[in-house]
C-alpha positions in Angstrom: 0.0 0.0 0.0 2.9 2.4 0.8 4.2 1.9 -2.8 1.0 3.5 -4.1 0.7 6.3 -1.6 3.4 8.6 -3.1 2.2 8.3 -6.7 -1.4 8.9 -5.6 -0.4 12.0 -3.6 1.6 13.4 -6.5 -1.3 12.8 -8.9 -3.7 14.6 -6.5 -1.3 17.5 -6.1 -0.9 17.8 -9.9 -4.7 17.7 -10.4 -5.4 20.3 -7.8 -2.6 22.5 -8.9 -4.0 22.6 -12.5 -7.6 23.2 -11.4 -7.6 27.0 -11.9 -5.9 26.9 -15.3 -8.1 24.0 -16.5 -11.3 25.9 -15.9 -12.9 26.9 -19.2 -12.7 30.6 -20.3 -16.1 32.1 -20.8 -16.0 33.9 -24.1 -19.7 34.7 -24.6 -19.0 38.3 -23.6 -16.1 38.6 -26.0 -18.3 38.4 -29.1 -20.1 41.7 -28.4 -16.7 43.5 -28.3 -15.8 42.2 -31.8 -19.2 43.3 -33.0 -18.7 46.8 -31.5 -15.4 47.1 -33.3 -17.0 46.1 -36.7 -20.0 48.4 -36.2 -17.7 51.3 -35.2 -15.6 50.8 -38.3 -18.7 50.8 -40.5 -19.9 54.0 -38.8 -16.6 55.7 -39.4 -15.5 55.7 -35.7 -12.2 53.9 -36.1 -10.3 56.3 -33.8 -12.7 55.9 -30.9 -12.6 52.1 -31.1 -8.8 52.2 -31.3 -8.7 54.1 -28.1 -11.3 52.1 -26.2 -11.4 48.6 -27.5 -7.7 47.8 -28.3 -5.1 46.6 -25.9 -2.0 48.7 -25.2 0.1 46.0 -26.9 -2.0 46.2 -30.1 -1.7 50.0 -30.1 2.0 49.7 -29.7 2.2 47.5 -32.8 -0.3 49.4 -35.0 -0.4 53.2 -35.2 -3.7 55.1 -35.1 -3.0 56.4 -38.6 -2.5 52.9 -40.0 -5.6 51.6 -38.2 -7.7 54.5 -39.4 -6.5 54.0 -43.0 -7.4 50.3 -43.0 -10.7 50.8 -41.2 -11.7 53.5 -43.7 -10.9 51.3 -46.6 -13.0 48.5 -45.0 -15.9 50.8 -44.4 -15.9 52.1 -48.0 -15.7 48.6 -49.4 -17.9 46.6 -47.1 -20.5 48.9 -45.5 -22.5 47.8 -42.5 -22.5 44.4 -40.9 -25.6 42.4 -41.8 -24.9 39.1 -40.0 -22.1 37.8 -37.9 -21.8 34.3 -36.6 -19.0 32.8 -34.5 -17.5 29.9 -36.5 -15.1 28.7 -33.8 -13.0 29.5 -30.8 -9.4 28.5 -31.6 -7.7 28.9 -28.2 -8.5 30.0 -24.8 -6.2 30.4 -21.8 -6.6 31.4 -18.2 -3.6 33.0 -16.5 -2.7 32.7 -12.9 -3.6 36.3 -12.3 -7.2 35.8 -13.6 -6.6 37.3 -17.0 -7.6 35.3 -20.1 -7.1 35.2 -23.8 -9.2 33.9 -26.7 -8.9 33.7 -30.5 -12.2 33.8 -32.2 -13.3 33.3 -35.8 -16.4 34.9 -37.3 -18.2 34.6 -40.6 -19.4 38.0 -41.4 -21.8 39.3 -44.1 -21.6 43.1 -44.8 -23.8 45.1 -47.1 -21.2 44.8 -49.9 -19.5 41.4 -49.4 -18.7 38.6 -47.0 -15.6 37.2 -45.3 -14.0 36.0 -42.2 -12.8 38.0 -39.2 -10.2 36.6 -36.8 -10.0 38.4 -33.5 -7.6 37.7 -30.6 -8.7 39.2 -27.4 -7.3 39.6 -23.9 -9.3 39.9 -20.7 -7.9 41.5 -17.6 -11.2 43.0 -16.4 -12.9 43.7 -19.8 -12.2 42.0 -23.1 -9.9 44.1 -25.4 -8.9 43.3 -28.9 -5.2 42.4 -29.2 -5.4 41.8 -32.9 -8.1 41.7 -35.6 -7.9 40.6 -39.2 -10.4 40.8 -42.0 -10.0 38.0 -44.6 -11.9 38.9 -47.7 -12.1 37.7 -51.3 -10.1 40.1 -53.5 -11.9 43.1 -54.9 -9.9 42.4 -58.1 -7.3 39.9 -59.2 -4.4 42.0 -58.0 -5.7 43.0 -54.5 -4.4 41.3 -51.4 -7.0 39.6 -49.2 -5.5 40.7 -45.8 -6.9 43.9 -44.5 -5.1 44.7 -41.3 -1.9 46.6 -40.7 1.1 44.4 -40.6 3.4 44.2 -37.6 5.8 46.5 -39.5 3.1 49.2 -39.4 2.3 49.2 -43.1 -1.4 48.7 -43.8 -2.4 46.2 -46.4 -4.8 47.4 -49.1 -8.4 46.3 -49.4 
């Protein structure tokens, strides 16, 4: 019996030590944040959403000018969101300090087209967008399909 006591104790410690991190991350309140960003872009409020809905990390990678340029191009090409459905949740993680992260994929239909939106969010209190990417069919054969600023700070065209 003593032979099994140590392995059983170690297993119990490992399971209880992982309990907090193993708890699922609730992301139902992250979707409205993504919708607010898309609606703000369609309404021409890119600057406001940049300041209120993006993490400091995202703002350090993407300038306001670059974000505004990309958001304005998206607004002009796509129009308002008609429907938005979460396709999947790629990854969630709970940190020891209670913060969480999630990567979500949405199928979106706008007035003038459809595509996919990938959003990575961080929650340390409220959910904030850490990155967002529109993936759209090209407007013409020469147009790129990525519509977010690159890490280098140069926006991609719509």
